[in-house]
VMD Tcl script that builds the backbone (N, CA, C; Angstrom):
set m [mol new atoms 168]
animate dup $m
set s [atomselect $m all]
$s set {name element resname resid chain x y z} {
  {N N MET 1 A 0.821 -1.161 0.037}
  {CA C MET 1 A -0.012 -0.098 0.080}
  {C C MET 1 A 0.805 1.329 -0.065}
  {N N ALA 2 A 1.884 1.198 0.750}
  {CA C ALA 2 A 2.899 2.295 0.796}
  {C C ALA 2 A 3.515 2.635 -0.679}
  {N N HIS 3 A 3.670 1.533 -1.330}
  {CA C HIS 3 A 4.261 1.722 -2.507}
  {C C HIS 3 A 3.338 2.311 -3.549}
  {N N LEU 4 A 2.117 2.089 -3.468}
  {CA C LEU 4 A 1.124 2.711 -4.285}
  {C C LEU 4 A 0.922 4.275 -4.147}
  {N N ARG 5 A 0.861 4.617 -2.689}
  {CA C ARG 5 A 0.904 5.936 -2.458}
  {C C ARG 5 A 2.301 6.610 -2.907}
  {N N LYS 6 A 3.416 6.154 -2.772}
  {CA C LYS 6 A 4.633 6.756 -3.125}
  {C C LYS 6 A 4.614 6.896 -4.590}
  {N N SER 7 A 4.204 6.166 -5.413}
  {CA C SER 7 A 4.278 6.200 -6.972}
  {C C SER 7 A 3.337 7.092 -7.371}
  {N N ALA 8 A 2.125 7.271 -6.695}
  {CA C ALA 8 A 1.123 8.257 -7.089}
  {C C ALA 8 A 1.523 9.631 -6.873}
  {N N GLU 9 A 2.541 9.799 -6.116}
  {CA C GLU 9 A 2.853 11.091 -5.816}
  {C C GLU 9 A 4.326 11.336 -6.376}
  {N N ALA 10 A 4.700 10.706 -7.176}
  {CA C ALA 10 A 6.176 10.529 -7.832}
  {C C ALA 10 A 6.255 11.687 -8.794}
  {N N GLY 11 A 5.147 12.187 -9.711}
  {CA C GLY 11 A 5.261 13.155 -10.754}
  {C C GLY 11 A 4.416 14.190 -10.479}
  {N N MET 12 A 4.517 15.154 -11.466}
  {CA C MET 12 A 3.622 16.298 -11.491}
  {C C MET 12 A 2.262 16.032 -12.097}
  {N N THR 13 A 1.245 16.310 -11.428}
  {CA C THR 13 A -0.200 16.274 -12.039}
  {C C THR 13 A -0.405 17.156 -13.232}
  {N N THR 14 A -1.427 16.990 -13.812}
  {CA C THR 14 A -1.815 17.666 -14.831}
  {C C THR 14 A -1.942 19.163 -14.870}
  {N N ALA 15 A -2.607 19.478 -13.586}
  {CA C ALA 15 A -2.565 20.946 -13.206}
  {C C ALA 15 A -1.084 21.573 -12.811}
  {N N GLU 16 A -0.318 20.787 -12.398}
  {CA C GLU 16 A 1.088 21.315 -12.059}
  {C C GLU 16 A 1.604 21.516 -13.691}
  {N N TYR 17 A 1.561 20.684 -14.526}
  {CA C TYR 17 A 2.159 20.731 -15.807}
  {C C TYR 17 A 1.644 21.993 -16.383}
  {N N ALA 18 A 0.356 22.204 -16.279}
  {CA C ALA 18 A -0.245 23.274 -16.881}
  {C C ALA 18 A 0.255 24.630 -16.176}
  {N N VAL 19 A 0.462 24.664 -14.978}
  {CA C VAL 19 A 0.924 25.918 -14.247}
  {C C VAL 19 A 2.446 26.085 -14.814}
  {N N GLY 20 A 3.097 25.060 -14.742}
  {CA C GLY 20 A 4.484 25.121 -15.207}
  {C C GLY 20 A 4.679 25.692 -16.752}
  {N N THR 21 A 3.854 25.149 -17.505}
  {CA C THR 21 A 3.949 25.524 -18.853}
  {C C THR 21 A 3.378 26.994 -19.031}
  {N N LEU 22 A 2.523 27.392 -18.443}
  {CA C LEU 22 A 2.125 28.841 -18.394}
  {C C LEU 22 A 3.177 29.697 -17.916}
  {N N ALA 23 A 3.810 29.360 -16.811}
  {CA C ALA 23 A 4.981 30.211 -16.183}
  {C C ALA 23 A 6.065 30.148 -17.231}
  {N N ALA 24 A 6.541 28.935 -17.801}
  {CA C ALA 24 A 7.530 29.043 -18.850}
  {C C ALA 24 A 7.308 29.942 -19.953}
  {N N CYS 25 A 5.942 29.942 -20.486}
  {CA C CYS 25 A 5.646 30.845 -21.612}
  {C C CYS 25 A 5.592 32.358 -21.185}
  {N N ALA 26 A 5.268 32.678 -20.004}
  {CA C ALA 26 A 5.298 33.886 -19.478}
  {C C ALA 26 A 6.721 34.553 -19.417}
  {N N PHE 27 A 7.561 33.663 -19.001}
  {CA C PHE 27 A 9.083 33.880 -18.854}
  {C C PHE 27 A 9.635 34.254 -20.239}
  {N N ALA 28 A 9.314 33.399 -21.152}
  {CA C ALA 28 A 9.870 33.430 -22.504}
  {C C ALA 28 A 9.281 34.830 -23.199}
  {N N ALA 29 A 7.988 35.237 -23.000}
  {CA C ALA 29 A 7.530 36.306 -23.405}
  {C C ALA 29 A 8.336 37.537 -22.926}
  {N N VAL 30 A 8.457 37.609 -21.488}
  {CA C VAL 30 A 9.353 38.619 -20.949}
  {C C VAL 30 A 10.773 38.714 -21.462}
  {N N LEU 31 A 11.300 37.614 -21.571}
  {CA C LEU 31 A 12.682 37.540 -22.171}
  {C C LEU 31 A 12.778 38.031 -23.575}
  {N N MET 32 A 11.797 37.754 -24.447}
  {CA C MET 32 A 11.730 38.239 -25.716}
  {C C MET 32 A 11.611 39.781 -25.761}
  {N N LEU 33 A 10.774 40.186 -24.916}
  {CA C LEU 33 A 10.570 41.626 -25.028}
  {C C LEU 33 A 12.026 42.345 -24.515}
  {N N VAL 34 A 12.694 41.740 -23.417}
  {CA C VAL 34 A 13.774 42.422 -23.034}
  {C C VAL 34 A 15.111 42.252 -24.111}
  {N N VAL 35 A 15.035 41.083 -24.749}
  {CA C VAL 35 A 16.062 40.875 -25.889}
  {C C VAL 35 A 15.813 41.929 -27.022}
  {N N LYS 36 A 14.636 41.999 -27.386}
  {CA C LYS 36 A 14.269 42.930 -28.472}
  {C C LYS 36 A 14.367 44.330 -28.288}
  {N N SER 37 A 14.629 44.654 -27.013}
  {CA C SER 37 A 14.602 46.162 -26.839}
  {C C SER 37 A 16.017 46.789 -27.282}
  {N N GLY 38 A 15.946 48.046 -27.496}
  {CA C GLY 38 A 17.024 48.690 -28.318}
  {C C GLY 38 A 18.463 48.518 -27.589}
  {N N PRO 39 A 18.607 48.895 -26.322}
  {CA C PRO 39 A 20.036 48.800 -25.729}
  {C C PRO 39 A 20.368 47.282 -25.689}
  {N N VAL 40 A 19.705 46.411 -25.418}
  {CA C VAL 40 A 20.120 44.795 -25.246}
  {C C VAL 40 A 20.328 44.485 -26.717}
  {N N LYS 41 A 19.593 44.749 -27.520}
  {CA C LYS 41 A 19.705 44.394 -28.982}
  {C C LYS 41 A 21.211 44.816 -29.602}
  {N N SER 42 A 21.482 46.092 -29.234}
  {CA C SER 42 A 22.678 46.559 -29.614}
  {C C SER 42 A 23.849 46.023 -29.062}
  {N N ALA 43 A 23.727 45.705 -27.903}
  {CA C ALA 43 A 24.797 45.167 -27.000}
  {C C ALA 43 A 25.095 43.702 -27.405}
  {N N LEU 44 A 24.017 42.895 -27.725}
  {CA C LEU 44 A 24.146 41.639 -28.227}
  {C C LEU 44 A 24.758 41.621 -29.452}
  {N N ALA 45 A 24.433 42.650 -30.467}
  {CA C ALA 45 A 25.101 42.612 -31.828}
  {C C ALA 45 A 26.448 42.898 -31.631}
  {N N LYS 46 A 26.955 43.715 -30.800}
  {CA C LYS 46 A 28.413 44.091 -30.583}
  {C C LYS 46 A 29.065 42.806 -30.166}
  {N N VAL 47 A 28.431 42.140 -29.171}
  {CA C VAL 47 A 29.227 40.829 -28.650}
  {C C VAL 47 A 29.199 39.811 -29.792}
  {N N ILE 48 A 28.099 39.682 -30.695}
  {CA C ILE 48 A 28.228 38.669 -31.690}
  {C C ILE 48 A 29.308 38.977 -32.696}
  {N N THR 49 A 29.167 40.270 -33.024}
  {CA C THR 49 A 30.276 40.874 -33.926}
  {C C THR 49 A 31.862 40.728 -33.467}
  {N N ALA 50 A 32.061 41.092 -32.295}
  {CA C ALA 50 A 33.292 40.916 -31.550}
  {C C ALA 50 A 33.689 39.376 -31.634}
  {N N ALA 51 A 32.945 38.489 -31.239}
  {CA C ALA 51 A 33.140 37.112 -31.329}
  {C C ALA 51 A 33.457 36.506 -32.614}
  {N N LEU 52 A 32.768 36.906 -33.516}
  {CA C LEU 52 A 33.067 36.576 -34.883}
  {C C LEU 52 A 34.159 37.186 -35.676}
  {N N GLY 53 A 34.603 38.373 -35.074}
  {CA C GLY 53 A 35.848 39.102 -35.600}
  {C C GLY 53 A 35.516 39.808 -37.023}
  {N N THR 54 A 34.139 40.080 -37.200}
  {CA C THR 54 A 33.921 40.678 -38.400}
  {C C THR 54 A 33.659 42.286 -38.147}
  {N N GLY 55 A 33.895 42.881 -36.885}
  {CA C GLY 55 A 33.681 44.159 -36.689}
  {C C GLY 55 A 34.887 44.990 -37.218}
  {N N THR 56 A 34.847 46.312 -37.009}
  {CA C THR 56 A 35.947 47.102 -37.405}
  {C C THR 56 A 36.738 47.501 -35.925}
}
mol reanalyze $m
mol bondsrecalc $m
mol representation Tube
mol addrep $m
């Protein structure tokens, strides 16, 4: 009986998956807004250009 109870609590339930997925999507949306902002976008371009050695 203890084995059944332990295995039933082993993983996330459907509601927990839904909340986790929603949180991940919200985080991704915020991250995309930050990355697409002007200062961050130009800083990333500078880093990539410097890493590739194609800058002046």
